[in-house]
Every structure is written in C-alpha cells, then in structure tokens.
N, C-alpha and C positions, 0 to 999 in steps of 0.2 A: 829478252823481248824488246828492251829499249833500243837495241841496235836495229831492230826492224824499222822503228819509227824514224830514227835519225838518218838511216841509210837507204830509205825506200827507193829513191831515185837512182841509187847505184844498183840495187837488186832487191826487190820488195820481199822476197821470200827468205833472204839470208839472215834470219834472226837467231841469236844465240843467247841463252841465259843460263843461270845456274840453279840447280836444285838437288836436294838429296833427302829422300824420305821413304818411309815404308808404308804408312797408311795415312790417308786423308780423312779429316773429320769435318762433317758438314755443320755449318753454323748458319741458321736462318737469320738474315739481317733485315729482311723486309718481307712481310706476308700480306695476304689479302685481307682487308678489313671485312668483317662479317663472314669469315671463313666457316665452312660447314662443320658444326660440332659433332664429334663422333667419339664414342668411348671404346677403347680397345682393352678388354678385360684380360688379365694374365690367364693363359691357358692352364686348365687343370692338367696335371702331368704326373706320370709315373716314370718319366724319362729323366736321365741324368742332367741334360740342359733344359730344365722345365720352362724357362721364360724366353728362350732365344727367339722362337717364332713370333710371339706376341710383341716382344721388344723391337724386333726388326720391323714388324708391321707398323707399330706406333711411330717409329722413327721415319719410315718411308712416307707415311701419310702426313706427318707433321712437317717434314722437310719439303714436301711438295708445295707448301704455302697455301694450299687450297683447303686445308682442314685445320680445325682447332681440336687437338687430340686430348682426351682425358685418358691417361694411362695409369699404371699401377701406383704412381706417385700421388694421383689425385682421386683415386677411388677408395671406398671403404667397404664395398661389397664386391664379391668376385664369383658371380654365377658362371657355370659352364653348360648348363642346360636351360632351355627356354622356359621350362616350368619354374625355374628359380629366379627368373629375371623380374625385378620389380619395376613396373612401368612408372609408378609414382616416384621412385628414387631417381631414375634416369630423366624423368621429366623435370624434377627439381634441379637436377644437375645441369640440365639444358642440352642434353645429347639427343640429337635427332636420329642418330644411328648407333648401334651397339654391335661390336664384334665379340663373339664368344667362341671357345673351342677347347679341344683336348689334344694332348700329345701322350700316346700310350707306347710304352716300350714293348716290343714283340720278341726281343732276343736277337742275337747275331747282328747287332748294330742296325736293326730295322725298327722303324717307328711308324705308327699310324697316327696321322694328323687329321683331325676333323675340325671344321670351322663353320660358323653360321653368321651371316650378316642380317641384322634385324633393323627394320624401319619402325621406329618407335612412334611415328605419327599415325600408324595403322592401328585399327581397333583390336581385333582378336589375335591371340598368340599365333595361330596358324597362318594368319595373313601377314604377320610381322616378318616372317622369314622370306627374304628376297633373294638370298644366295646361300647355298649349302653345298659343301664339297668334302670329300674324304680322299686321302692320299696315303700310300705306303712308300716310305723312302728310307735311304740309308742316312746315317748320322751326318755325313758330310754334305748331304743334300737338304738339310733342314733350313739353312740360311737361303739358298736359292729358292726353295719352296716358299719361304716367307715373302720373298720379293714377288714371286708369281701370284701369291694370294693378294698382295698389295695391288698388283696390276688388275686383278679381277675386281677388287673392291673399288678402286679408283674409276674403272670403266663403268661399273654398275651405277655409281652415284653421279659421276660427271658426264658420262656418255662419250668420253675420250679414252682411247687405249692408253694404259700406263706404260712407263718406260723404266720401271724399277728393276727389270730383269736384263736390261741392256748393259753394255760395257763402255768404258772410256779408255782411250789410249793417250799417252802423253810422253813428253821427253823430260828426263831428269838429268841433272848435271851435278856431280859432286866435286866441289873445289875444297881441297884440304891444304893446310900449310905444309910446305916442303914435300908435297906429293903431287903426282901428275893428276890433271883433271880427268874425271871419268864421266862419260855420257852413257845414258841408258834409255832404252825404249821400253815402257812399261804399259801393261794392261791391267785394269782393275774393274770391279763392279762399279756401277754408276754412282754408288755412294762412297766410293773410295776404298772399300774393303777388298781383301783377297788380291793384293797387287802381285803381279807376276812379271818378271823381267824377260823380255824377248831377246834383247841384244845389249851387250855391254861393249863400249868402244872408247879408246883414248882420244878419238876424233869426234867432231860434232855429228849429231843426228837431228833431223828436222822434218817437218811437214808430213807427219803420219796421216794416212787416208785409208779408211775402211772400204773393202769391197762391198758391193750391194748385198752379198749373202753373208757377210760377217766372217768369212773364213780366212781372208788374207788382209794384210795391211801393206800398202805401198809407202815408202818413205825415202828420204834422202840421207845418205851416209857419206862421210868423208874418210872412212877407215883406210882407203888406199891413197890418202893424201890429196885426192881430188874428188869432186862430186860424182856420185853414182846413185841411180834410182834402183831400189831393190823391192822385190815382192817377198813377203814373209808369210808362211802358213802358220796361223796362230795356234792351231791344235798340235800339229806335228813338229813345229819348230824349224822346219826346213825353209830355205829361201833361195832366191835366184836373182842374179844381176840382170836388170832389164835395160838400162841405158847408162852409158859411160862415154859419151861423146866429149871431145875436147871443149873446155869451157863450162858453161852452166848446164847442169842437169837438175831441174828443180820443180817444185810445186805439183806433184802428181795428183790427179783427180780422176776418179773412176766414172765411166759411162754407166747409165742406169742398168744396162744389160750385163755389165761386168766383163765385156769383151774388149774394151778399149780403155786407154788412159790418155787424158790430156796432160801435157807436160810442157815445161819451158826449157828451150835449148838456145844457146848462143852460137850456133854453127855459122850464122850469117854475120856475126860480129856483135849484134845486140840481141837481147832476149826477145824471142818470138814464141808464139803458141803453136804447138804441134799436137796431133792426135796419133797415137800408136796403136795398131792392132796387136794385142798381146800375143796371140797365137803365132802370127807370122813375123812380128817385129817390124812390120812395114809402117813407115811414117807418112803423114800428110801434114804439110805446113799450112796453117790457117792465117797467120799474120805474116807479112813480109815487108817490113819497113824499118826505119832507123829509130823508131820510138822504143821505149821500154814497155814491153807487153808481158804480163806475168799474172800469177794467181788465177788460173782458169778454174771454172766450175761448170759442170753440165747442168742443163735444165732438166726437170723431172721427166720430160718426154723424150729427152735425148736429141732434140733437134737443134739446139743452140748452146752456146757457151756464154757465161759472163766472165770478164777478166778485168784486171787493173791495167791502165795505160796512162802515160804522161803526155799523150798526143795533144791534149788541150792546154798543156803548160804545167799541170800538176797532176797528181794521181787522182783518177776518177774511174768510175765503173762503166764498162761498155758491154754490149751484147752483140754476138756475131752468130748468124745462122750457119750451120754446118753445110747447107746446100750452096752457100756462096753469098756474095753481096758485101755491102759496106758495114763496118761496125757502127752500131748506134749507141750514142751516149745515153746512159740511164740516170746518172747522179749529177745534180746541179746545185744542191744545197751545200755551200761551203767549199773551201779550197782543197780539202783533203778527204777523199773517200777511197777505201781500199779493202782488200781481202774479203770479197763478197761471196755469199753462198745462198743458193735458192732454198726457200721453204719448200716442203713437199707438195704444197698446192700450186706452186709455180707463180703465185701472185705477188710474192715479196722476196726481197733478199736481205739477209743480215750482213752487216759490214762494219768496218772501223770508220768512224766519223769524227773529225776533229772539231771541238767546240771550245773556243777561247783558249786555244793552245793545249787542251787536254784531249786525249784520244778516248773516245767512248764507243760502246757497242750500240748500234742503231739498226732500225728496220726501215727499209725503203719500200713503200707501196708502189708497185709498178704501174697500176692503173692511174692513180692520182698524182704520182710523183712526190708525195709527201714523205719526208724523213722524220721518223719518231725516235728520239734518243731513249734507250732503255736503262743504261747504267747510271748510277747516281753520282755521289760526290767523291768516290774513290779516285785513285790515281789512274794513270794511263792503262788502257785495256787493249787487247789484241786477240787475234786467232779465233774468231767466232766459229762455232760448230753447232749445228741445229739438231735438236732431239728428233727422233723419227716420227713423233706425233706433232711436231711443230710447236709444242707447248713451251719449250725452254731453249735458251742459247747458252752453250758452254763456251768459256773463254778464259784467257789468263789476264791477270791484272796486278797492280801494285797495291798492297795493303800492309800497313805497319812497317814499311820500309823494305818489303820483300815481295817477290813474285808468288802469287797463289792462283789456284783455279777458282773460277766463280761460275755461277749459273744465274741467269735472269729469265723471267718469263717473257714470252713474246709480246705481252702487253705492258711489261715493265713493272708490274705490281708486286711481283715476288722476286726476291734476290737472296742468293745463298753464297757463302764462301766455303771453300774446301781448303783450309790452311794446312800446309805441310808441316809435319812434326819437326823435321830437321833441316829445312832449307826452302828452296824456291822451286816452282813448277812452271812449265810453259808448253805452248803448242799443242793443246788438247784436241782430240777428235772423238766425236760421239759415234758409237756403233749404230748400225741399223738394228731392227728387230732380229733376234737371233733364233726365233722359233715361230 
C-alpha cells in the first residue's frame, strides 16, 4: 500500500503490499460515548454449539461501536423466556434492551433458533417484546443466521439497516524466505470469518470491485505478466478476461445497474478514464488529455463519475458527467486527495486525504465542500470502501509496523482494526447487500 502513496503520480492504482492470513479478528479501538446498553443472554440450547448464535450476536453489536453489550461474561442470570426475565436485575445492570433465545437440535443437522428482543423501558411483559423470530437452519447456517439476527436487532434499535451479513474482499500476499511471493484474492464475512480464496497467483492482484448484485468481483491481475481486468463469479468460481489492452488496465468500477465498468487505460499514452459496456465490450473514452486520470467511481444515480487527476498539479478529486462537459474539481482542502468513492446518498465522497504528511481517510461533503478527517493517530491509510448503509468505511492502514484492515464510522466516532494473524492485508472492498 505504501507504493500507492509514493508512486501516485506514476499510476495511482498500482499499489502492492504483502499479507498472509487466514482469519481477521476485530478489535474495537474507538467506540461511541454513551453507546446503547444491551444484554445478549446466552441462548438456552440442546444443540452441540450452544453459544455460537448469542456469541456472534454479542460480537456483532459490540464491534459496531453503537452498543455497550452485556454478554455471558458480565451476566449472572440467563433467562430464555420472558416470564423469567427480571426487570429489576436488568434495570440495575443498566441494560435498556435484552436479547433472549433458544437453539433446539431437531436432528439431521437441523436446528430451530428462536429469539426475542425486549425493550426494558416498557412496562408490561407483553409490551416489552419488540422483535420475535423463529428459524430452522442447518448447522453450517447458524453463524450466518446470527449475523442476520444482528442485522434485524441493529435496524430495530437504530433505524438503520445492519451490514453484518455482508462480505468483504481483499488482496493478500505471502512473502516467505527463499520462496516465491504468492498473491491471493480472498472473500470473507464482514467480521473476517469464513475466508475463502478466489484466486492464487505468483503475480500481483489489485483493485477488487463488487458488482451491484454481489455476484461478481472485477479485479486487476498480472498473472500473464501484464495487467488485465477480470470478472470473477463469486459463487461458481468461473471468470473471464475483460480487458487486456497494451499498457495500463486498471481501477475497475461498476455502474449502479451492473451493465458497465469504468476503467483506466493508457492506450493514448497516459492513463485516461473509459467506460466499457460489459455485454458488447464496447468502449467510450471519457477523458482525453495528457494528465494522469485514474480511480473512477460511479455516482449512485449513474449519471457521473468521480476520479483522481493531477490536472491541477497534484492529485485531486474531480467529477465528470457522463452526458459530457468539463470535469469539475471537488476537493480543495490540502495538496493531496485521491481514491474517492461516493456514499450511497450521493452527498459525500470518502477519500484519501493527506494531513501533515500522513495519509488519512476523510469524508468530503459535496454541498459545503468541507472535508472531515475520520481516522485518528494511526499510520498511513488507503483504499476506502463504503458500507452499503453508509455507516462505516473499510480501508487498509499501518498499525504496529504492518498493514491491517480497518473500519471507521462515517462520523469518525467508531474505529475498528481487523489485524491479520500472519501478515499484512490491503485493498479491501465492501460488498453490497447480498439479500
């Protein structure tokens, strides 16, 4: 990732870093003061993995930074029915909400999971139940179900749809003494669990980008010794080569309808922005000059693109309408702004922003022009990717002398690290909602 920063004016998207890991582990480094207090009671269970659902629930809500979770480590009573819930106990504990539930083994690896969300500020027991659901799933579906329940609880309490059931993609690189470097494209749950390798290569992989339906990932691979853009079917594992023109093929970005890709080509000698119709492979050139134009991203309505260009002397963010016209500069705060991405509401862009020589993740308000720095005192950060509910920004950064993935809330109040167990990580991309 550091190569991205030092060589941006050569080609902004050509970043290479090293990593090797199997599972990421979330570490909340900054949370919201006055977070919502909630108790997640261990689920009563006849199942073999009795605590997995409640444990994942508690972890999801705690790591969102929005909740102060009382879990099995902090509780002394463990009700599974509302008739056994002591209002006095949970009031003394300070929990405004309580989650109770059961996991019952049905046989043949099938489980029935029931949960209830209680609002302890309500009077009668019958009024306390604000959410109640029952599911029958296979054993391998218990963890995904726990993420789904977390989404439901998060939305019920905050009013915002949760992202616990989404995925993240990232590039990992394994450098070993006296052995060839190995690059991998991986996909995992948003909390870092269940990693799956989509591609291994002895050559660099970069710039993964999810399709709007979450079924494909576009990325750049150098497996044929030069840059090519590939489309990879996440479920089937099949892939196709989309672009392999002489020179640069980089920075793929999907249109909101999933029918086009913005990409960077150097067919004219310098990097310029193109849009390709995926079905026909037809190209439309959007920029045509001798500046370095790269890192495109579609607006949510699909009518314009943001991109990085050095046409003002250093890397800054510009917007260009697809219908034509002149590129309009968006970023003015500081000498370095790059790698922008629209929020889903279209009113802001996340970007890399240099502050006193350190590269931070920032949000630019497009109405006011105000830039707000999100990340704190850690090292250089890059590759921002926004959660589908606009609540968090995923990025890579330097912590403890190595590259790790991080998440920061769009208001900067919540910050997480996802340290790799065995190495460094880079170039993450957050999936859309998958259902």
